[in-house]
Structure formats: structure tokens, C-alpha cells
C-alpha positions as CSV (number, residue, x, y, z in Angstrom):
1,X,29.4,21.6,17.3
2,X,32.5,23.6,16.9
3,X,32.8,27.6,16.9
4,X,35.6,29.3,14.2
5,X,38.8,27.9,14.3
6,X,37.5,24.8,15.8
7,X,37.5,26.6,18.6
8,X,34.4,24.5,21.4
9,X,33.9,27.9,23.3
10,X,32.4,31.3,22.0
11,X,32.6,33.9,24.0
12,X,29.3,35.9,24.9
13,X,28.2,39.1,27.3
14,X,30.7,41.4,29.1
15,X,29.1,43.2,32.1
16,X,31.4,46.2,33.4
17,X,29.8,48.5,36.1
18,X,30.0,52.0,35.7
19,X,29.5,55.1,37.8
20,X,28.2,57.0,35.0
21,X,25.5,54.9,33.0
22,X,24.4,58.4,30.5
23,X,28.0,58.8,29.9
24,X,29.4,55.4,29.6
25,X,26.1,54.7,27.2
26,X,26.7,57.9,24.9
27,X,30.4,56.7,24.8
28,X,29.6,53.3,23.7
29,X,26.9,54.6,20.9
30,X,28.1,57.5,19.4
31,X,31.6,56.8,19.5
32,X,32.0,53.1,19.6
33,X,29.0,52.2,16.8
34,X,26.4,49.8,19.3
35,X,22.7,50.3,19.2
36,X,21.0,49.9,22.0
37,X,19.2,45.9,22.9
38,X,17.3,47.8,26.0
39,X,17.8,49.9,28.5
40,X,16.1,50.4,32.0
41,X,17.7,53.7,34.5
42,X,20.0,51.2,36.4
43,X,21.1,49.4,33.4
44,X,21.9,49.2,29.6
45,X,22.7,46.3,27.5
46,X,24.8,47.5,23.8
47,X,24.5,45.0,20.8
48,X,26.2,45.3,17.2
49,X,22.8,42.4,15.5
50,X,19.5,43.6,17.2
51,X,19.6,40.9,18.4
52,X,22.2,39.6,20.4
53,X,23.9,41.0,24.3
54,X,27.2,42.2,23.4
55,X,28.3,44.2,26.2
56,X,25.8,45.4,29.2
57,X,26.7,48.7,31.3
58,X,25.5,48.3,35.5
59,X,25.4,51.6,37.3
60,X,27.3,51.2,40.3
61,X,26.7,53.7,43.5
62,X,30.4,52.5,44.7
63,X,33.6,54.5,44.1
64,X,36.0,53.3,41.3
65,X,38.7,51.1,42.6
66,X,43.0,50.1,41.4
67,X,42.7,46.3,41.1
68,X,43.2,43.3,38.9
69,X,40.4,42.6,36.4
70,X,39.8,44.0,33.1
71,X,42.8,45.0,30.5
72,X,40.3,46.0,27.8
73,X,37.5,44.5,26.0
74,X,38.1,43.0,21.9
75,X,35.8,44.0,19.6
76,X,35.9,41.9,16.3
77,X,35.3,43.4,13.6
78,X,35.0,41.5,9.7
79,X,37.5,43.2,7.7
80,X,39.9,45.8,7.3
81,X,37.3,47.8,5.6
82,X,35.2,48.5,8.8
83,X,37.8,48.6,10.9
84,X,39.6,51.8,8.5
85,X,35.7,52.9,9.4
86,X,36.3,52.5,12.8
87,X,39.5,54.4,12.7
88,X,38.1,57.0,10.7
89,X,35.3,57.9,12.8
90,X,37.5,58.1,16.1
91,X,39.9,60.1,14.5
92,X,37.2,62.5,12.8
93,X,36.0,63.2,16.8
94,X,38.7,64.1,18.2
95,X,38.4,60.7,20.5
96,X,42.1,60.2,22.0
97,X,43.6,56.5,21.3
98,X,45.9,54.8,22.8
99,X,47.8,53.3,20.3
100,X,47.7,51.2,17.0
101,X,49.6,47.3,16.6
102,X,50.2,45.1,13.1
103,X,50.2,41.8,15.9
104,X,51.1,39.5,12.6
105,X,48.3,37.8,12.7
106,X,45.4,41.0,13.7
107,X,45.5,44.4,13.1
108,X,44.0,46.5,15.8
109,X,43.3,49.9,17.0
110,X,43.7,50.8,21.3
111,X,41.9,54.0,23.5
112,X,39.8,53.8,26.5
113,X,36.3,54.6,27.8
114,X,35.2,58.0,29.7
115,X,35.7,55.8,32.9
116,X,39.2,54.1,32.4
117,X,37.9,50.1,30.6
118,X,40.3,49.6,27.8
119,X,38.8,49.0,24.9
120,X,40.6,46.9,21.5
121,X,39.1,47.3,18.1
122,X,40.7,45.2,15.3
123,X,40.2,42.8,12.7
124,X,42.0,38.8,11.9
125,X,44.0,38.9,8.9
126,X,44.0,35.8,6.9
127,X,45.5,32.3,8.2
128,X,47.8,32.4,5.9
129,X,49.4,35.6,7.4
130,X,49.7,34.1,10.7
131,X,52.8,32.4,11.9
132,X,52.0,29.2,13.5
133,X,54.2,26.8,14.9
134,X,54.0,23.0,14.6
135,X,52.9,22.6,18.2
136,X,50.4,24.9,17.2
137,X,51.9,28.3,19.0
138,X,50.6,31.6,17.4
139,X,53.3,34.3,17.6
140,X,52.2,37.4,17.8
141,X,54.0,40.3,17.6
142,X,53.6,44.7,17.9
143,X,54.7,46.9,14.6
144,X,53.1,50.0,13.2
145,X,49.8,49.3,11.8
146,X,49.3,51.3,7.7
147,X,46.6,53.2,8.9
148,X,47.5,55.2,6.0
149,X,46.3,52.4,3.4
150,X,43.7,51.5,5.7
151,X,42.7,55.2,5.1
152,X,43.0,55.8,1.9
153,X,40.6,52.6,0.9
154,X,37.4,53.9,2.1
155,X,35.6,54.8,-1.2
156,X,32.7,55.2,1.3
157,X,32.2,56.4,4.5
158,X,28.5,56.7,6.1
159,X,27.5,59.5,7.3
160,X,26.3,57.9,11.0
161,X,29.1,55.7,11.7
162,X,27.3,51.9,13.2
163,X,29.4,48.7,13.8
164,X,29.1,45.8,11.5
165,X,25.9,43.8,12.2
166,X,28.7,41.1,11.8
167,X,30.8,43.0,14.9
168,X,31.7,40.0,17.1
169,X,33.8,39.6,20.8
170,X,36.9,38.5,19.7
171,X,38.1,38.3,23.2
172,X,39.1,39.7,26.7
173,X,42.2,40.5,28.5
174,X,42.7,40.6,32.1
175,X,44.7,42.0,34.3
176,X,45.8,40.2,37.0
177,X,48.3,39.0,40.0
178,X,49.8,36.1,38.3
179,X,49.5,35.9,34.4
180,X,50.9,32.9,34.2
181,X,49.4,31.2,36.8
182,X,46.3,32.4,36.0
183,X,46.8,30.8,32.4
184,X,47.5,27.6,33.4
185,X,44.5,27.4,35.7
186,X,41.8,28.5,32.7
187,X,44.1,26.6,30.3
188,X,42.4,23.3,32.2
189,X,39.4,24.3,33.3
190,X,38.0,25.2,29.7
191,X,40.5,23.1,28.1
192,X,42.1,26.2,25.9
193,X,45.4,25.9,24.6
194,X,48.7,28.6,25.1
195,X,49.2,29.8,22.3
196,X,52.4,32.5,23.3
197,X,53.4,32.9,26.4
198,X,56.5,35.6,27.8
199,X,57.3,36.1,31.6
200,X,54.7,38.7,31.8
201,X,51.6,37.5,30.0
202,X,50.2,34.8,28.4
203,X,47.6,34.3,24.9
204,X,45.5,30.9,24.9
205,X,42.6,30.2,23.1
206,X,40.2,26.9,22.0
207,X,41.1,25.6,19.0
208,X,42.9,27.0,16.8
209,X,41.9,31.0,17.3
210,X,45.2,33.4,18.1
211,X,43.2,34.0,21.7
212,X,40.3,34.5,23.3
213,X,41.9,35.1,26.8
214,X,45.0,37.5,27.7
215,X,46.2,37.7,31.2
216,X,49.3,40.0,32.0
217,X,50.6,41.3,35.8
218,X,51.7,43.9,34.0
219,X,50.3,45.9,36.3
220,X,52.5,44.3,39.8
221,X,51.7,41.8,42.7
222,X,50.1,44.4,45.0
223,X,46.7,45.1,43.9
224,X,43.7,44.3,45.6
225,X,41.5,41.7,43.9
226,X,38.3,43.1,42.3
227,X,35.4,43.5,44.5
228,X,31.9,42.4,43.5
229,X,30.2,45.9,43.1
230,X,32.9,48.1,42.0
231,X,32.9,50.0,38.6
232,X,35.5,48.1,36.0
233,X,34.5,43.9,34.8
234,X,31.5,42.9,36.5
235,X,32.0,39.3,34.9
236,X,33.2,38.1,31.8
237,X,30.7,34.9,29.7
238,X,32.1,31.9,28.2
239,X,29.4,30.0,25.9
240,X,30.1,25.7,25.3
241,X,27.2,24.2,22.9
242,X,28.2,20.9,24.0
243,X,26.9,19.4,27.3
244,X,29.3,17.1,28.0
245,X,32.3,19.6,27.2
246,X,30.3,22.0,29.5
247,X,30.0,19.5,32.4
248,X,33.9,19.2,31.8
249,X,34.2,22.3,32.7
250,X,32.3,22.2,36.1
251,X,34.2,18.9,36.2
252,X,37.8,20.8,36.4
253,X,36.9,24.5,38.0
254,X,36.5,22.1,41.4
255,X,39.0,20.1,40.6
256,X,41.5,22.6,40.4
257,X,40.2,24.9,42.5
258,X,39.0,27.8,40.8
259,X,35.9,28.5,43.3
260,X,31.8,28.2,41.7
261,X,30.4,30.8,43.0
262,X,26.3,29.7,41.4
263,X,25.0,26.8,39.9
264,X,22.1,25.4,38.4
265,X,21.5,23.0,35.2
266,X,22.6,25.3,32.0
267,X,25.3,27.8,33.6
268,X,27.3,28.2,36.5
269,X,29.8,30.9,37.9
270,X,33.5,31.3,38.3
271,X,34.9,34.1,40.5
272,X,39.1,33.9,40.5
273,X,41.9,34.8,43.2
274,X,41.5,38.1,41.3
275,X,38.1,38.6,41.6
276,X,37.3,38.1,38.0
277,X,34.1,36.2,38.1
278,X,32.8,34.3,34.8
279,X,30.1,33.1,34.0
280,X,29.9,29.9,32.2
281,X,26.7,29.1,29.7
282,X,25.4,25.9,27.9
283,X,23.5,27.7,24.7
284,X,21.3,25.8,22.6
285,X,22.7,24.6,19.0
286,X,22.5,26.4,16.3
């Protein structure tokens, strides 16, 4: 089976290592609008639909370091109305925003959590608005978002904000040493296509989506790879429902030199030269 936009993959759980688990749990529930799926003294698993693990916060005792890793986790809400509710909630609660933009194919709000992990909350436009080229590339822009019309469209505002249960993980944007090299490697291993590339960044996707993964080297070439266990990105998850494609991805990881650090029948884990860990899972067809 394929997923939305004829994609062969979908993104699963994102795991973050955090220093202040209670504070971060409060932020992601009260400010961002997640619900708690399960919780222990050292880990909180967050959900939007009460069933699917979306984001995991894991306690770390290590000090934060400036390394490659996560640029932002992108939370995809179902429609413009839901994005407006999120924007209203953030503004009403005085949450610092880092920007908002119309990207042609989407509208997006940007902010960071209390430990500096980037967050994008966005909605996709209908594909008729996307700038889709003959070769399959999907060109994005960065223009002002019409926030006022979004807020003006809100006819009823709930007393307690929660993300819609139809909210999913839209994409993950990564900070790396060399965006073009990382992009080409992940394209090969996961059979993704280059949707847009500029000299310092690249956006890639499976199928006809605008991007599932993005890479930039805006932090420069001199940061360290992200060590396991320190605050920041712990791992991302890519899910296949087709066993043939799953097996092909495993084979290509070996072929193209993306190190496999764990392997079982239905799962393997990769760690690239920037320290970014990707869990690849074969899931049941639904």
C-alpha cells in the first residue's frame, strides 16, 4: 500500500532527549496541545489521537551541546481553521513566535520549546496551489502569512486548546554538515525524490509530497556530530508497510555506507555521520 500523496513511507515517532522532563511535558501538553499517551519517571509519550505515539520526551542527565541534529519537528494540522486555533492559542498565552510564513504549498508557524528544539506547526494547501514542475519538483517560497484572515475566520474558540486528533507528523527538518550530501544519501536509501534544492538546503519526499525530510547546513561546517544520549534529537522514525521496500532500504543502507547500528526482523536503526539516528520499521498494513 501507499500512504498519502502516493508515498511509500510515513513518518513515525520522534524522540527527544530532554533535561527538564516535567517542564517539557507541561510545554508540549499545555502550550502545543498534545495529550499524554503514557508516562514514567524518565519518559513521556505524547499523542494527538489517544492511540498513536507522536512525540517522546526522554530524561537526559547530560548537558546540552551545540551539535548537528534537529532543526525542527513539523506538526501538520488538518486545515487552516486548526492552524488558526493554534495561532490564537499561542498569541493569547504570550508564547514567543519566531516567525510565520506562506510557503506556497503550506502556511506555517515557527517557535521553539524551552530547551531550544525547533517546532513548526503548519497546514497544507490543496495541491492545486502547489508549484509542481514537470520533473516532479515542488517549489516552495517564503512569503508573509495572512495571519489576520486566519484569525478572523475563527467562529468558535474552545476554552481548552488541544491539537486535532487528525494531526500528524508532517516532516522533520535536520541540521547537518553538508545538506546536499545528506540529501543524496537519504534519497538513495529511502527511494525519495529531490523536491527542491538550493546551495545550502534540500527538501526531499517519497511520492508526490513537498517534503518528508529537509536538510540544511546553515549552522556551518564546524559543529560536532550529535552524541547519543545528550539533549536534543534522540531519533526519528520512518515506517514502511511494504516488506519488499523495507528490505530494499536495508540493503541500500549497506550499499551506500549509512551505518546500521541495530537490526531485527521488522526493524533496523541507522546512524549517519552527523549523529542523526533513524529507526526504520516495517508496520502492519492498515
